[in-house]
FIGU-918228 format. One record per atom (N, C-alpha, C, O, CB): x, y, z. Coordinates in pm, whole numbers, plus 50000, padded with zeros to 5 digits. Each point is the difference from the previous one (the first is absolute). Glycine has a CB too. Example, Ala and Ser with C-alpha at 12.3 -4.5 7.8 and 13.67 -1.06 7.14 Angstrom:
# residues 2
513194943150780/499115011950000/500905012050000/501044999850066/497074988550059/501545022249803/500825011950006/499235010950073/500515011150017/500674982649768/
This chain:
# residues 357
772647708491898/498544997950006/499325010849917/500345011850009/499834977650221/498875006649692/499275009549919/499035007850085/499354994450088/500884990749713/499675027950174/499115008750078/498865004949914/500095000649877/501835006450268/496984996649923/498815005049932/499545012950065/500215002350119/499124974449818/500065031449984/499425012350054/498754996650078/499474988949992/501475024649817/498594996550268/498794997950079/498824996549908/499174991650034/501705024550141/499074990549708/498914997249906/500054985949948/498984993549980/501015030349955/501234971450045/500164986249952/499544990150105/499374989949969/502545017149888/498424996150269/499574991250110/498494999350004/499454989150018/502605016650114/497285005549852/498535000050001/499454991549885/499014992950017/501015030150087/500644977749780/499564991949885/500164985250029/499174991849959/501465026749886/500454978150227/500214985950037/498864995250089/499474989149982/503025013850001/497145005850114/498884996350087/498744997349920/499324989950019/501685023750164/498714995649726/498784998649918/500064987349916/499004993149982/500765031950010/501464972049956/500164988149917/499684987350079/499304991149952/502465021049913/498784987250257/499744988150081/498554998950041/499454989050006/502875012150076/497075010049945/498574999850032/499194995349880/499034992550014/501315026250150/500084985849718/499304995749878/500144984949981/499074993349955/501345029249941/500794972250138/500194985649989/499064992550094/499434989749965/502965014149972/497465001650183/499104993550096/498584999649949/499304990050013/502175017550172/498115003749756/498635000649947/499844990949879/498954993749982/500845029950100/501274975749835/499904992249876/499984985050027/499694992149910/501485026249971/499164977650241/500024985650033/498634995050042/499914990550078/502475011849991/496575003649880/498624995550019/499555001050146/499054993350039/501254991349767/500405024050279/499565001550138/498785008750002/499975010849940/502374986450147/496654998149982/498765007950010/499985008450125/499125008550015/499684974149858/502205015250222/500055007750123/501145009949991/500954997949924/498064982950208/500925030249945/501105009849999/501254993850059/499904990350074/498475028649946/502824986549949/501264994350049/500065000750152/499525009650060/501614997049728/499474983250273/500134999550146/501125009250045/500805004749919/498344971650084/500925026150131/501065008450056/501374993749975/500975007049974/497455001550201/501644978449833/501294993149976/500475002349858/501195002249975/498224980450194/499625016749734/500365002249859/500485014349979/500975002449929/497354980250000/500975027250134/500435013949988/501375002050062/500835007349945/496775000150058/502654986350112/501285001250068/501134994949914/501105005549999/497754992250220/500854991449706/501044994549914/500365009849891/501175001149961/498014975850086/499805030549902/500295010449899/500875010850059/500955004549936/496864990949950/501875009150242/500805010350064/501434995350019/500945007749980/497025000850134/502214978749924/501344994950022/500814999849872/501205002950002/497934983450184/500225010449703/500705000149872/500465014149966/501135002149956/497504978449966/500445029450100/500355013949969/501115005050090/500865007749958/496814996549966/502314991050205/500985004950095/501404995449970/500975005850050/497254994650118/501924989249750/501344995249966/500715009449904/501204998649978/498024978250058/500055032949906/500625009449907/500585011750079/499325005950083/499084987449733/502875010050158/500675010850072/499335013549973/499675003249885/502494983950103/497655020650117/499485013649987/501185009550006/500824999250092/496944994650013/502345015049800/501115009449998/499745011250100/498925005850004/501544988949753/500565008350323/499865010150104/501265008850003/501044996649944/497474988050192/501335026749931/501165008550030/500205000050150/499044998950076/500565015749719/501654986750248/500304999150143/500905011550043/500595007149918/499174967850072/500335026650142/500905009950058/500514994650133/499224995150082/499565024149804/502534981850135/500594995650126/499835011250102/500405011449976/501294973749903/497715011750236/499765010250102/501064999050110/500354989150044/497175010549907/502965012050090/501005000850105/499545009750107/499135008349975/502714986249861/498745004550281/499685009350106/500565013749967/501155001249957/498844980150211/499215029049850/500445013749973/499145009650082/499004996150059/501774997649706/499665019050236/499205010250067/498755002549918/500075004849887/502005005950215/496804986049955/498735001649930/499545014550013/500005005650110/499394970249933/500215030249845/499505013750000/498495000049989/499424994749904/502725013549991/497224997950205/498555001849998/499705013449935/500655010050032/499044975750178/499355014749700/499675012249927/498735006450056/499024993150028/502104997649767/498925022450220/498805008050029/499755008949880/500835008449965/499584991250288/498454998549684/499675007649880/499095011650035/499054998550077/501194980949783/500055032350084/499155011750018/500225009449883/500714996649905/499375001250348/499335013949752/500175010149895/500445013150064/499745002650117/498504986349738/502435019350066/500505012650053/500045010849893/499714997649883/501634989850284/499025024649877/500085011449910/501355006850017/500495001750112/497005001649897/503115000649878/501325006250001/499905014350052/499185008049954/501544977449853/500155017750291/500145013650053/501485003749996/500834992349952/497115005050197/502385014649903/501395004450004/500385003350144/499195005150077/500655004049687/501404987950270/500485003250133/499945015150024/499655004550109/501854975249886/498855027949902/499885014750009/499155004849883/500314997249884/501955004850231/496685005249914/499185006249896/499365012650057/499645000550117/499924977149772/500315032350026/499465012850047/499285007049886/500424999349884/501435002750287/497065004849863/499325008749905/500675013750006/500155005850107/497644981649917/502625017749861/500695012949993/499025011149964/499234998849905/502914989550028/497905022550145/499125011549980/500825012549973/501125001450050/497154988150099/501185019549772/500525013649994/499405007550119/498785001250010/501484998249734/500585005850344/499505007750113/499675014249960/499395007550076/501954978350077/499075018049726/499685013049944/498994998149887/500144991149917/502145018150145/496714999249936/499014999349893/500475008549881/500565010850019/497584985650150/501654998649709/500425007649883/499834991949872/499404989350000/502225023150142/498914993149750/499904993849869/501254991749973/501125004550024/497435014449892/501254968850033/501114991249970/500785005149879/499495000849889/499234979850207/502545022849930/500865005049894/500674988849923/500085000449877/500305020150258/500114969349937/500754989349937/499874987250081/500105000050123/501515016649780/498154972250025/499994986750061/501154992149939/500074998549878/497405002050161/503434994550044/501234993849953/499944984849993/500924993749947/500285025750148/497764974549958/499934985450005/498624995549952/499115008149977/502554991150215/498204987849794/498714994049970/499864986850076/500964995250061/499025015749709/498844983650227/499754987650074/500984989049959/500244997749882/497345008650137/502964987150081/500944989149975/501455004050004/500884991350005/497374998749860/502035023150132/501395004650002/500634997550137/499345000650103/500115016849725/501864979850170/500774998750122/500735013250025/500575005949908/499714969050059/499715029850157/500665012650034/500964997950116/499834990850081/498165022249839/503024995550087/500954999850110/499535009550110/499135008449977/502754986149864/498685003950276/499685009150109/500405014249963/501135002349956/499174979250211/498785028149850/500265013949968/499755003849855/500105011749964/501544987850215/498034990649737/499765003049859/498725008049982/499004997550067/502214981449869/498825030849972/498865008849975/498894992449929/500234993549897/501315026450091/497254980950067/498854993149942/499135009649920/499604996849888/500454987050302/499655027849866/499185010049932/500205013550067/500505000650113/497784981949820/501345028449999/500075013250059/498855008849950/499444997849893/503065000050125/497185012250066/498925009449968/500575012649937/501205002750009/497434988350180/500515016549746/500375013349953/500215008850124/499115001050085/499594996349695/502495009350229/500355007250122/499945015149985/500445007250090/500984973749969/498055024049830/499995014549979/499275007150112/500585008850064/499504987549689/498695000150272/499225006650105/500594997550138/499985008750087/497994989049771/502564990450162/500574996750130/501265008250028/500215004550113/498864972349865/501755025249920/501225007850018/499695014750020/500695006950075/500564976749786/497695021450071/499575013950023/499525001950144/500305010050064/499044992049693/499924988250292/499525000650139/501164999650098/499975006550104/497894982449826/503185003450036/501184999250086/500735013450002/500455004550106/499764970949845/499925031049933/500685013049993/499225010750077/500605008450068/500374985249709/497725006150211/499165009450074/500174998050150/500095009750075/498264990549735/501694987450233/500184997150142/501385004250048/500155004350115/498254976749864/502615017849936/501365004050037/500095015150021/500605004750096/500324975849775/498465027050037/500015014650012/499235004550124/500445009150071/499724992949678/498704991850277/499225003350119/500814997150127/499925007350098/497944987649776/502924994350123/500844996550114/501055010850025/500265003750114/499374972049839/500975029549939/501005010550014/499405012650063/500615006150088/500604984749711/497565013050155/499335011750055/499744998350149/500255009150079/498704995349698/500554983850262/499674997650139/501254999150087/499965003550118/497974984649809/503165007350016/501264999950073/500465014250032/500535002850108/500104975649780/499145030650015/500315014250022/499135005950111/500505007450085/500184994749675/498034994750238/499095005050104/500414994950137/499955007450099/498184993549734/502284986850173/500424994150127/501265006950052/500135002650119/498844975449814/501965024749974/501235006750041/499725014050052/500635004650096/500634982149737/497785020350104/499635013450048/499464999450143/500305008750082/499184998149683/499754983150265/499454998550134/501104997050101/499965004750114/497874987249786/503165000050057/501134997550090/500775012950028/500385002750114/499784973849797/500055031249985/500745012750016/499245009550092/500595007050083/500424990249688/497685003050212/499185008850083/500104995850147/500105008450089/498324995749717/501554982850219/500114995050137/501375003750059/500095004150116/498344977049830/502635017549974/501355003250048/500145014950028/500755003950090/500154976849779/498395027550054/500085014650019/499505004050138/500565008950063/499134994449690/499254990150293/499415003750128/500554991750116/499865003950116/498105002749761/502674982050092/500474991350108/501514997749999/500514992250081/497294996849911/502885017449921/501464999049997/500484988649910/500925002149921/499145007350308/499374979049780/500294988649911/498834990250007/499015002550069/503515000349965/497614985749893/498894990349995/500254988050089/499224990449999/500325016949768/501554993150311/500324988350082/499004997950113/499894989150056/502515014449889/496885006850087/499034998750110/498654994549954/499114997850082/502045021050031/498704979149755/498734994949950/499814985350040/500934992049992/499195024249815/498664980450237/499704986150030/499384993149877/499755006449898/499914999550347/500114981249768/499524992149885/498635004849954/499745000449880/501564980050202/497835023150012/498665004349963/500045013249923/499235001849905/499864986550296/501805020849839/500125012849930/500464997849855/499535006649908/501005004950311/500404979049764/500474997349864/498884993849915/499865003349882/502494993550206/496864994149972/498894994149926/498985010749961/499484999849888/500874978650234/499375030749968/499055010849969/500535008749887/499235004649915/499974995350322/502125002449764/500605008449896/499974993049864/499785006449897/501695004150277/498764975949827/499924992449875/498595000649942/499825001249879/502014983650202/497165014250007/498625000349954/499605013849949/499385001249895/500084980750269/500905028549910/499585013549961/500705004949874/499445007949923/500144997050316/501644990349739/500725003949878/499554991949878/500275003949886/501685002550256/497364982249883/499584991349889/501094990649953/499804992749903/498655024950029/502724982550137/501124991649956/499704985250020/500384991849916/501185026850139/497774978050054/499704985950025/499154993949890/500324989349948/499825015250295/498765002349719/499124995149895/500724999949865/499824990849921/498185017850206/502815001849847/500725000849873/500984988449985/500164994549891/499625030550112/500854971350107/500954988749995/499264987049968/500494991949921/501015019850245/497334986249896/499214987949974/499544999749854/500084989649935/499155010050305/500295011949709/499545000649859/501134996949903/499794993449898/498505023650168/502924987749967/501144997249913/500334985150000/500264994349894/500645028850151/499104970550072/500294985850009/498964991749925/500344990149936/500775013950286/497625000049787/498954992949927/500195001249850/499854990149928/498585014050262/501895007949761/500215002049857/501214992149950/499984994349891/499015028650128/502064976750064/501194992349965/499684985049993/500464992949911/501005024750197/497744977849989/499584985950004/499204996349876/500184989149944/499795011850306/499165008049706/499194997449881/500884998449875/499754991349917/498365021750186/502904995449885/500914999149884/500804987050005/500144992949900/500025032350090/500374971750129/500824988050013/499204987349974/500554990249950/500875021950215/497294988049867/499164988249981/499225000149869/499044992649983/500795006150263/500615009949663/499424999849865/500644989249916/499634998249884/499905026250133/501424968450040/500624988649933/499744987550084/499945000650123/501865014249771/498064974050037/499744987250066/501174990849973/500324997249884/497175005750096/503154992350129/501174991449985/499754986650071/499204999150093/502315021149892/499204969649968/499854986650057/500674999350137/501205002850010/498724987249759/499345006450337/500614999050133/500864987550018/500814999450093/497265013249993/501774977649826/500824987950004/499964993749861/499115003149921/500414993150328/501434995049718/499994993849868/498824990549987/499674992850094/502815009249893/496884997949895/498854991449981/499385001449863/500635005249907/498954996150334/499184994049747/499304999749872/498745008550009/499315000250102/501604976849849/498795030049940/498865009149994/498744992349960/500034991549911/501505027750029/497354983950128/498714994149966/498905010450027/500235009850071/500614966749983/497995021149890/498825008450024/500225014749964/499525009050069/499854975350113/501375018049709/500195013849954/499045002449884/500134993949893/502335006250179/496575008849948/498975002349899/499895014649958/499195003249913/499594977550181/502005028349966/499925014349969/500685003149867/500814992249950/499155013050295/499705006349699/500605004849875/500615013750021/499565007750085/498784979049781/502685016250055/500615013350007/498955010649965/499224998349907/503054992150032/497725020650137/499045010749978/498794999250091/499265009750013/501514991149754/499024987750295/498854998450090/500345005850138/501175001850034/498084977649839/499715023350204/500175005550134/500084988750101/499304989949988/499475031049946/502084980750165/500104990250107/498815001550093/499375010650009/503154989449975/497184989150086/498905000350097/500424992250124/501184997150019/497095004949796/500774994650267/500324993250126/500314985149982/500424993550095/498125023050021/501254978149763/500274985849977/501494997549978/500765009149964/496964988549937/502704989950122/501404996449981/500405001649854/499244996549910/500624987450283/501325021449785/500495001649863/500414986549942/499724997249883/501065026150170/499864968350027/500414986749956/500354991750122/500005004950113/500855004149666/499464978450198/500474991050106/501424995849968/500364997749885/497294993950160/503165007450060/501374995249986/500164987950092/499645000650118/501255022749825/499654965750004/500224988350085/501354993649971/500555001049890/496984995150117/502994997450096/501324993549989/499844986749927/499684989950062/501115021350152/499444988849658/499744988249916/500954988550028/499724988749962/499435026649864/501974987350241/500944989350032/499764994350140/500734991150045/500955019649805/497304994450219/499674995450134/498514997050007/499265006450075/502645007250025/497674976749821/498594996649996/499664989450104/500824991650035/499135014249722/498824995050290/499504990550099/498664994549952/499415005249905/501805006950283/498324977649878/498684994349971/499234999150131/500484994150097/500414992749702/497945018950203/499134999150117/499024988649976/499324999649898/500915025350152/499714965750046/499134988349987/499364997050134/500335006150102/501114984649712/497644999850186/499334995850122/499934984850006/499884993349897/498785028050106/501424973450118/499834985550021/499004997950114/499765009150080/502614986149837/497074992950089/499084996850108/500744999350133/501174996350006/497374991149833/500775016350267/500624999950132/500474986050041/500904998750083/497665020749980/500844970249879/500404986350033/501404996849948/500624990450047/496985003049948/502895014349909/501334997549943/501105008450065/501184997749975/497714996749810/500725015250299/500975009850046/501124993950084/501135004949997/497065012049998/501514972450081/501034994150086/501104992949921/501044996550056/497225000850119/501515000449697/501014993549917/500935010049931/500964996249934/497444985150030/501305031550053/500755010349928/501095006150087/499825002050120/498155002949743/503174998150073/501115006850067/500615010049902/500044997849879/500424982150269/500025031249908/500675010049918/501204993649929/500774992650061/498495025950097/500874984449714/501114994649921/499644988049916/500784996149913/500695012350261/497364985549849/499604988549920/499845003949853/499615011349968/499244978750232/501445000749712/500015002749857/498604998449940/499154992950052/503224999349937/497435014749901/498724999349928/500275001449851/501015005649958/497735004050241/500334985149723/500055001349854/498795008049955/498884997650046/502364980449929/498995031649935/498935008449947/499804996849852/500974998349926/499555020050241/498224980949791/499684997849859/498965010349958/499065002950073/501464972249943/499685030449865/499045009649947/498694993049969/500014988849948/501855025349958/497044992350125/498694994449970/499854998549848/500185009749926/498835000650285/500664977649744/499844997649858/501294997149927/499994998049879/498065016550131/503084985350062/501304997349939/500694989150083/500475002650110/499725021349797/499864964050039/500544988750076/501514998949990/500604991950071/497264996349891/502785019749951/501454998649980/500795010050084/501064996650052/498494995249716/499965020550244/500755010350073/499904997750150/498904999950056/500685016549758/501574981750253/500034997850144/501015009450065/501005003749939/498334972350028/500395027850155/500885008950076/500204994150140/499094994250058/500115026049811/502014981550182/500304995450134/499795011450099/500305011649970/501374971649940/497805013450208/499755010050103/500254993750136/500154987850012/498155023949842/501744996650248/500144995150137/499035007450090/499675011649976/502764982649985/497134999150143/499055005850094/500735009950090/500924996350073/497664982749922/501025033849999/500725010450074/499205005650117/500595005050096/500595000649695/497484993950203/499205005350111/498734991750018/499404995549902/501525027750057/498684975150167/498744993450033/499245009450093/500475003150110/500524973349864/497855028149985/499205008850084/499384991850115/499224990849974/500295024649827/500814987950324/499504991950113/498565003350036/499695003550115/502644995249971/496805000349817/498585003250022/499164991849903/500284999949880/500295023650198/498434969849972/499074992549915/498855009149963/499345005850087/501304972250022/499115023449760/498935008749953/498634993750020/499874988650043/501695020949791/497434998350135/498624995350017/499694987949914/499114992150032/500235031150023/501394975349835/499784988549911/500814987950039/500064990249926/499455025749892/501134984650299/500774988550046/501334998449929/500544988949996/497355000350059/502655021549888/501264999249927/501035009650060/499675009850066/499084983849726/502515003050183/501135007950049/500775005749881/500254992849903/499924992950308/500195026949796/500715006649889/501504997350006/500615000350107/497645017549889/502334979549887/501434997549987/500615009849901/499315005449914/500354970350141/501645026549959/500745007849901/501214991949957/500784995550083/498435026550018/500934976249767/501124992449945/500875009249917/499495008249923/499134970650075/502685019950017/500955007949922/500434992149878/500444988550011/500355023350198/499084994449673/500344993249874/501515001249977/500585010750015/497124994249888/502914983950061/501464999749985/500455007849877/500825009150013/499224968750102/499465018949770/500365006949876/498705004049930/499444992149923/502774994950053/497305025250050/498645003749957/499895005049857/498925004449960/500665000950273/501494994349689/499935005049863/498874993049924/499934987749996/502555017250008/496635003149936/498864994549927/498705001550076/498924998849942/502624985249952/498555018650237/498805002450080/499725015050009/500925008150001/499514970850131/498295024649874/499615014050017/498965000950110/499384990050039/501125015049718/499315007150293/499065002150110/498604995149966/499525001949888/501835017850182/498014973950027/498624995949984/499804986549934/498874995249993/500615028449994/501594970149966/499864986849937/499464989850100/500375000250117/501535005349727/497244985750108/499504989050082/500884987749975/500274996549885/497355012750109/502814984450114/500884988349987/499504988650087/499375002150103/502595013049849/498324972750002/499744988150081/501234997550087/501135000049950/497324989949872/501325008050306/501094998650097/500024985750054/498984994950045/500865029750017/501344969249932/500194986850060/501055001250108/501195001449971/498174986749814/500215011450340/500935000150113/500534985950022/499224990550012/499575029150095/502534979049899/500614986850015/500444998150145/500915006750048/499864993549711/498554990650310/500254997950142/500804987250019/499454989149982/498415023150079/503434988649974/500814987850020/499584992750127/499765006350103/502165004649775/498014975750114/499664991750114/501144990050024/501025000249932/496495002450021/502304988750145/501034990050029/500174990649882/499134999149913/500345002350333/501674991449749/500264990649893/498964988950000/499624994850105/502835010549907/497104991249869/498994989449988/500044994749858/500595005949910/497955004750268/500804977849803/499794994949865/498855007549937/499005002950066/501884974349998/499255025849810/498935006749927/499884993849863/501004998349930/499365023250197/498424975149833/499774993949869/499225009749913/499275008450052/500754968350049/500125022449767/499175008249912/498524997050023/499634988850032/502225011649797/497335009650154/498554998250022/499474988449917/499114992750044/500665031750004/500784973949831/499524989649909/500254985950053/499384990449953/501025025449859/500504983050284/500334986650050/498964994850099/499964988050027/502455017449941/496765003450085/499034995950102/498664996549937/499465007649919/501695007150248/498314973649871/498664996149956/499194996350125/500564996250103/500314995549669/497835009450216/499114996850112/499264987149968/499324998949898/500415025650161/500424965650029/499334987249984/499204997150128/500564999050109/501274992449733/496855007250142/499114997450114/500215010250111/499984996750119/500054978949825/500165036850015/500165010850096/501365001050063/500205008350090/497444989249952/503324994449915/501345000250058/501015004749897/499834998149879/499544983450276/501715024949895/501065005249913/500984988849965/500504993050087/499265029950015/500504975649768/500874989349951/501055005949906/499695008549918/498444974650105/503105012149991/501075003249905/500564986949947/500364991250078/500205030750041/499514976949749/500584988049939/501495002349977/500425010749956/497384983649932/502994995550143/501435000549972/500354989449898/499304990049985/501175018850247/500634993549698/500474990449901/501084991450061/501035005050045/498415010949767/500324971250190/500984990550055/500084987749910/499034992549988/500535015850248/501594989849702/500264987949917/498914998149894/499524988949982/501665000450213/498435021349737/499064998949890/498554999050041/499134997549916/502654991849962/497935012750250/498614999350046/499655012250084/500865006350062/499264968649936/498595028250003/499505011050082/499684994750138/499314989950015/499765021949783/501434995150306/499754996050138/499125010450069/500215012049989/502014975750018/496795007250062/498995008250066/500525004350137/500434991550079/497694996449798/501855025550153/500485005150128/498965009550059/499725010549942/502684987149983/497024998750191/499165009350073/500895010850064/501024996750060/497234985149984/501385030849942/500835010850053/499155009650084/498805001349980/502754996749822/499125008450290/499395011050077/500585013049947/501215001949999/498484983650209/499455023449748/500465012349937/499965011750098/499274999950099/499914991649680/501635018750191/500025012450077/499495011649916/498924999349942/503004992150192/498875019149860/499615011849923/500294997949852/500774991249962/499675023450237/498934993549718/500325000149856/500195014349956/499475009350061/499224969549900/502075022949933/500305013549953/499585002749856/500485009449938/501414990450220/497224992049791/499555001749863/500794991849900/499504997049891/499805025650171/501924973749974/500834991749913/500364986850066/500024989549935/500895031349961/499374979750234/500434988150073/499154998150125/499365009350048/502984993749864/497674984750138/499274996550121/500984994050100/500794991249966/497065004949903/502105008850253/500884995250105/499534986250046/498824998050027/501695025750045/500434966749938/499694986450045/500544998450142/501205000750024/498874990149738/499005006950331/500394998550141/500514985950027/501024998350067/497285019149998/500994972549885/500434986150018/499424991349889/499045003949933/501124999450317/500434984849732/499514990549901/500884998749878/499734991949912/498035013250168/503315003149914/500854999749882/501455001250044/500325008250086/497865001949769/502694981750087/501425000250037/500765009849911/499635002049884/500224974050194/501215030249975/500845008649917/500564992449881/500224987950006/500375025650196/499634993649689/500544994749875/499034990549929/500414992649911/501865009650187/496464998049941/499004992149928/499795005749861/500085012249979/498784981750238/500884997249688/499755004049862/498485000549981/499384989949967/502844999749949/497185022350105/498545001149997/499525001749856/500665006249917/499355004050314/498844984049743/499405000749866/499125012449993/499165002350087/500894972549889/500155033349920/499305012749989/498995000649885/499245009649991/502785000850108/497984979449814/499045000149889/499324986449989/500544989850044/500845027449833/497414982750064/499234987649977/499764992150129/499804987949995/501165011249776/499065007850344/499844992750126/498544998050040/499724992650094/502465016749977/496894996949859/498594998250032/499524985949966/499044995150059/500595029349902/501054968949943/499574986649959/500844988950060/499864988349964/499335021849826/501714993650304/500894990050058/499374992850118/499145005350070/502795008449855/498534974050095/499724992250120/501344994950053/501045001849936/496624991449981/502325000750198/501244994650056/500554988949909/499284990949959/499935014750276/502074995449735/500724990349915/499615000949852/500314990849924/499814994250273/499235025649761/499755001949856/501335001449929/500835008050043/496935003050001/502484981649847/501245001649923/500065014049939/499045004649938/501004970650013/501095031450067/500175013649945/501365000849931/500924992250026/497605017950156/501554999749730/501245002549925/500245015150001/499115007849967/500584971549884/501525024750188/500325014450004/500095005549860/500734994849916/500505002350300/498025013349760/499925006149866/501255008349973/500125006049893/497364994650121/
């Protein structure tokens, strides 16, 4: 059978209408005459595409947005104030645990440590003299109580000297900054020769343990379970996708009616802190028939799916369930293994001749 495009069918209609007018009719065409034109057009096969639907686990999607964070992240500070002698890394570098990040000039710090050490030696001598003096008058020091020893430490200056020495030693030891865990460097803006201050020197985060913090409406929370899968897409990038799983649900509804979630990214290579991502939570449901969104049409306010049977389109009223942006769950009205029509179905009627494209 010869087929015609939709445009050709319209031309046929116009041609027949022109014939009616050319036959000297002074009145407009009757409904019967128009119906005959429609019937002629309907005999031409409409090309369609189809898909066989089977029962499967239907996935309901919850769409939201999130921001990339790290399971472990910390701002690193120099606990000692001083001049930056050397910076060994830059933003984006990966470091191992214990690796040197930067160090201060230690000249003044080491001089202060040596001064404190010498002062400690002097005070130790003073303390020993006091012990000897006590033993001279009391035979030995075994009779001294704890309070007497504390008084002797204070009067000799040994207690304060010991504290000053420990502080000076601490300052020298903390003139270097090392990585407390393996990770990636960020937010490093200092330069060699500059003085440290109370602000963080840099940020270190575990780049292989990235997470995404997101929120969903409280109405969706009962459908969520720890371990459910999710897909992440970079904002503005439709090709890059990452797999994640739901790892934490905060059991608190915020003032905006949303609940906070934490998702663990499976392979986070390519993601960095602070990135905005589109999150699709995939919620598995019971087995059901699901048709592509394109297969559903609305006629007189009712949901209809056309199926292909023996070269004709068959009209099926259906009851729909949830949809996930790609597919629609069919509760009733459609049999398994039906060949549903997914294209050109807006112009179909029951028993319209169709041809699979």
